[in-house]
C-alpha positions, 0 to 999 in steps of 0.5 A: 772581918778577923782583926789582923796584927802587925807582921812585927811585934815591938817594944815601945822603945824599938817601935820609937826608934824604927819609927824615927829612923825610917820615917813610919808611923805606926797607926793601924790602918795598914794590916798584915796577917799573922802569916806575914811575920819575923822568921817566915820562909817563901817558896823559891822560884816561885812569885814573893807574894805579900798580901793584907788590908789598908784604907780602900784606894790607898798605894801600898808599896813592898820592898825586899831588902838583903837584911845585911846589906840593906840593898833593894832587891825587889820592890812592887805596889798596889792600891787596895781594893774597895774592901781594903784588900791588896797584894803585892807579886815580887819576882821569884828568888832562888833558894839561900841562907841570905837573910832578907827583910820585907818593908810594907808602906801605905800612907805613912804607915809601914810594918817591917818583916825581919829574918826572911828566908826563901826555900822550900816550903811544904803544907802537913794536913791531917788529924791526930796522928799528924798533930802529934806534937815531937815532944811525945814521939819515940826519939823526939826529946833527942831532937828536941835537945839537938834542934839548932837549925836556923834555915829550918822554919815552922809555921804554928796555928793555935791549937782548936779549943772550946771557943769554937764550938760558937765561932766556927766560921761559915767562909774562908777567913784572910788570917789566922790570929796567934800563928807565928813563925819559928826558927828551929834552933831550940827546944822550946821552938820545935817541941810542939812542932807535928813529930812526923811533920818535923822529921820529914822537914829534918830529912828533906833538909839534910838530903837538899843541902848536901855539897854545899847547897844552901836550901833552907826548909819550911813547914806549915804545921796544920792539923786537928785530932779527930776531923774526918776529910771533908772538913778540909776541903773548900765549899766549892769541892764540897758542892761537887759531890752529893755526899760531901754536900749533904754533910754541910751545915745548914745553920752555922754555930746554931742548934744541933750540928749533923749526926756525923761520927764525931760532933765537934763544930769544926768537924763539919764539912769545909769549917777547918779549911775556912778556919786553916787552910784558905788564909794560906793558900796565898803563900806558894808551897812546894807540895803537901804531906798528909796523915789522916783516914782514921776518923773515916775508917770503920764503915767498911767498903762503902766508906772506903769507896766515898773516901776514895772520891773525897781524897781525890777532890781534896788534892785537887781542890788543894792544887786548885787553891794554890794555883793549879801547879800539880804540887806533890801529894804524899800521904801516909796510909793508916797504921796497924790498929790494935782494937784489942779484940773488940771489933767483930770479926766483919768489921776487922778489915775496915782500915784494910779497906781505907788503906786500899782506898788512899793506895788506888787514888795515888796510882791514878793521880799523879805526883802523889804517893801513899807510904805504907807504915803498918810495920812501925812498932806499936808503942803507944801511951804518954802523959798526955790522954789525948795520946794514950791509945793504940790508935796513935804509934808514937815511932813517928820518926820513920813516917816521916823518913819515908815521905821525905824519900817520896818528896826526894823523888817526886818533888826533886827528880831524884833517883831514890827508892821510896816505895816498897814492893806492890803487887803486880800480877799473880799466877797459879801453880798447882796448889800455890799461888805465885806473886810477882810485885814491881819494885821487888829487888831483894825481896826479904822479911826483916822481922819474926821467923818467917814471911807472914800477912799472906792469906788465900781462899778458894771458890768459897772465898773463905780466906785462910792464912797462908804460908808464904816463901820468897822465891827470888823476886817472887813469893809463893803462897799456899795453904794445905787446906785449899787445894785450889786457891783463887785469890789471896790478900797481903796485910788485908786487916785492921791490924796488920802489924805481922805483915813483914815483907819488904824490898832490898831497900828496906821498904814494907810492901803495899798491903793488897787484895787481889780482887774485889769479889765479896769474902770473908776475910781474916785476921792476918795477925791471929796467927795461923790456921 
């Protein structure tokens, strides 16, 4: 079993004073995971669940106080099981800026957790674009120096390092050793937070705290670069899909690992769920934000079809792990990917297939959203060699902002636009295709000298870049070399940054193709044919 630490670290002098004042000894028979520590945040209007370990059969008492007045507001107790595990569920509280403290006692041992808030808690997950720290992103420096918010909380997990090459957990863990909560009130406390997650949390905080409301916001910051989707789901979910099941390691931490795209041990099916997700599932969350897929792209349509199943399985798995509450799941589609001409033509739409899979999942699963981000500026290169690649655009603030818009609509019922134009239907008009969209009020292009990103094909299924014009709430698309067009695409290539259709709310259109017949696609940013 992993070693669990006390929920608060004290100097010897403070520990002696605390022991004297509370009548508590400071023995090691009572343990709390790192998730229960100073500055933590609980989800409002959900049971406040505190868990840990004690001597088998010992009674554990949990009390929650107003930290300013020390008035007892909630209390509960439980007996630890034969394995020492226990959990106490306290009745919910509504969000406020009130600071609480929690006292946990058992057989004379006790721990205090100070500076606890009740508010809105979200979990961020994915790979390197979600992991990219605030200190590297465009505009991150300004946000770091202006970080003064005591009511915005971040839960940090340690960075995966070489020690996990022989220490990946085969079963779900109870604790995340070395993790801690921090207040977003100084540069040092926010610089290592995911840039996307921080932007999301900051925008959400601003929207929830208008008109004198008091709603703290917390983000559980978890993501690991170069990871595939199956490593983030539970063993039960992996077993349910034959293709994912085949990726489960036969021998953990021994010999060669399976020949996956990446060979890091933590990138095997279920590994990161066991290490970084399972210890969090007792903490109620409002929802999830997700930025991942680069490691699963590049495998064409078959790979995208697998990803579509895997993403749906992940969403269902996480919701199940957190109690089947149908929590919102908001994801970003893949950014535009500039391979500098290294990809052969047949691989150019690889990322397009995966973006399509991401959106298709959100079409059929309630309380989900896929946010297009192909339009964000393609700026990269940082002082960290891990992020000197065109796969890591550094403009992450718009990604978090758009995710927050989706959260406001899906999780909080606000009447805000969060989705750009979505393909609805097409009709033929001579040698033109007239394209109809949902969310089409105020169609416009924001960049370039005209509308770009559309392609059409004839019966030969060979697409060519097309001329496109906005006509009211529709777009008319044509190519003079194709007299009888039969299908069209928009932004359907790995490098689709030139696709520039937006609605009046300034939100980009979702890339699409009108049918699934095998075709020869074109890179929509190569220029007009």
